[in-house]
PLY file of the C-alpha trace (Angstrom):
ply
format ascii 1.0
element vertex 102
property float x
property float y
property float z
element edge 101
property int vertex1
property int vertex2
end_header
75.96 32.90 13.49
77.24 29.35 13.98
73.66 28.05 13.89
73.02 30.10 10.71
76.15 28.58 9.15
74.98 25.06 9.99
71.52 25.69 8.56
72.99 27.19 5.39
75.34 24.21 5.03
72.38 21.84 5.37
70.43 23.85 2.78
73.34 23.90 0.37
73.94 20.16 0.72
70.24 19.44 0.18
70.23 21.66 -2.90
73.25 19.87 -4.36
71.88 16.40 -3.51
68.60 17.19 -5.28
70.40 18.57 -8.34
68.99 22.09 -8.01
72.27 24.04 -7.95
71.76 25.18 -11.57
68.02 25.87 -11.20
67.51 29.27 -9.51
63.73 28.78 -9.44
63.92 25.27 -7.98
62.27 24.44 -4.67
64.36 22.62 -2.09
62.51 19.96 -0.11
63.63 21.37 3.23
61.31 22.68 5.93
61.32 26.39 6.69
61.39 25.43 10.36
65.17 25.09 10.00
65.29 28.89 9.99
63.34 29.32 13.23
66.21 28.32 15.53
68.62 30.90 14.19
66.04 33.69 14.25
65.07 32.87 17.84
68.72 32.91 18.94
69.45 36.17 17.14
66.31 37.79 18.55
67.08 36.79 22.14
70.71 37.90 21.82
69.71 41.26 20.37
67.09 41.85 23.06
69.53 41.04 25.87
72.23 43.18 24.29
69.89 46.15 23.85
68.59 45.97 27.41
72.10 45.69 28.83
73.49 48.60 26.85
70.61 50.96 27.57
70.76 50.05 31.25
74.48 50.77 31.22
73.98 54.16 29.58
71.35 55.23 32.09
73.33 54.02 35.12
76.89 55.09 34.21
76.49 58.24 32.13
75.64 61.57 33.73
71.91 62.35 33.51
72.55 65.02 30.88
74.31 62.47 28.59
72.10 59.39 28.90
70.03 60.29 25.84
73.25 60.83 23.86
74.34 57.31 24.81
71.08 55.81 23.60
71.27 57.86 20.39
74.83 56.63 19.83
73.68 53.05 20.35
70.90 53.54 17.77
73.35 55.13 15.34
75.68 52.16 15.80
72.82 49.77 15.00
72.04 51.72 11.85
75.66 51.76 10.68
75.97 48.05 11.47
72.90 47.29 9.38
74.27 49.30 6.46
77.62 47.51 6.66
75.86 44.13 6.81
73.83 45.02 3.73
76.98 46.18 1.95
78.70 42.91 2.87
75.86 40.81 1.42
75.75 42.94 -1.76
79.51 42.68 -2.31
79.55 38.93 -1.69
76.71 38.51 -4.17
78.53 40.52 -6.84
81.89 38.80 -6.31
80.36 35.33 -6.35
78.61 36.05 -9.70
81.90 36.82 -11.47
82.84 34.62 -14.38
79.26 33.70 -15.19
78.73 31.70 -11.99
75.58 31.71 -9.89
75.66 33.62 -6.65
0 1
1 2
2 3
3 4
4 5
5 6
6 7
7 8
8 9
9 10
10 11
11 12
12 13
13 14
14 15
15 16
16 17
17 18
18 19
19 20
20 21
21 22
22 23
23 24
24 25
25 26
26 27
27 28
28 29
29 30
30 31
31 32
32 33
33 34
34 35
35 36
36 37
37 38
38 39
39 40
40 41
41 42
42 43
43 44
44 45
45 46
46 47
47 48
48 49
49 50
50 51
51 52
52 53
53 54
54 55
55 56
56 57
57 58
58 59
59 60
60 61
61 62
62 63
63 64
64 65
65 66
66 67
67 68
68 69
69 70
70 71
71 72
72 73
73 74
74 75
75 76
76 77
77 78
78 79
79 80
80 81
81 82
82 83
83 84
84 85
85 86
86 87
87 88
88 89
89 90
90 91
91 92
92 93
93 94
94 95
95 96
96 97
97 98
98 99
99 100
100 101
C-alpha cells in the first residue's frame, strides 16, 4: 500500500504540473509501468498469504474441519473485497461534494 501511495502521489503531482486537474479526459504523460511495481508486490503478498493460511488450516484443524477453514478464508476474501469496493465508492462520493472533482 505504501508503494501504491507513492505512485498515486507521483501521478497526482504530474497531473497538477501539467495542468490537467480540471480536465477529466486529459492524458497524463506518465508511463503505465509505474503501476507494475505495486501490482507485483500485491500479487506476491496475496499468494504467500493464501498459501500460508491454507497450509495452516490443513495442518492445525481436525480433518473434518479443514474444508470449513478454507471456506471461511474464501468468505473473508469476499467480504474484504466488498468492503474495499464500498470504501472506494464512499470516498468517490464524498470527494465529489460541493461540485468538486473526485
